N, C-alpha and C positions, 0 to 999 in steps of 0.2 A: 410535506412541503417539498417544492421542486425549486430548482434554482436554474436561471437561464445562464448559459454560458456561451460565448462567441456568437450571439445574435439568434441562433435557431435551435442549437443543441441544449435539451434540457437533461439535467442529472437529478436523480431522486435521492441518492444516498452516497455514501462514501466510496463504495465499489464503482459506482457509475463514473464519479469524479476521477478516481485513479485510473481506470480504464481510458476515460477521454484523454486525460494529460499523457498516458503512456502512449497513446495513439498519435496524439498531435505534437507533443514536445518529450520524446523518449530519451533525449539526451540531457535535458534540463535537470539541475540538481534540484532534488525534492527536500532532502534532509541531509545536513552535515553535522557530524559529531566532533567535538574538540576535547582533547585531554590536555590540561594543563596549557591551555592556549594553543596547542598545536593540532592540527587536522588528523583525526585517528581514523575516521570512517565516513563514507559519504554513499549515498543513494541517488541516483537518477529515478525519474518516474518510471523508465523502462525497467530498471533493475528492480524496483520496489514492486512494480506489478508482476514481474516473474516470480520473486520470491513470495507474494501473497498467494500466487496462484499454487506454487509447490506447497504451501501449509494447507491450502483448501483440498488439494489432491489426496494429501494424507488424512484429512478428516473424512473425505469421501471414501478412501479405502476402508476406514473403520466404521463405515455405516453410520456416520454422523449427519448425512444429509436431513435438514429439515429439523434437526435437534440442535439444541443449544450446547454450546461449548464453552468452557472457562479455560482460558489460556493464561498462564502466570509466568510473567518474565520481569527481570530486574529493569529499571529504566535504562535505555540505552538502545543499540542497533537492534537487538533481538526484539525487542518491544515494538520498534516501529514496523517490522516486517509483519 
């Protein structure tokens, strides 16, 4: 399934969408976490893209290319990365 974004750009998966958002709106807030109603942490699309690339690089260093990986995180900022 493909989704058309901004008239001509087609994204096929979540990675494509994050890359698109990071390129076109890197400073826009993607996620904001609140603790007891107060802002605790936030990610812009640019920050989220960079953090996801770092995780991908670690997986590549561990020869996980093309393999399935199970990443376990508590809900919160680390989960979103």
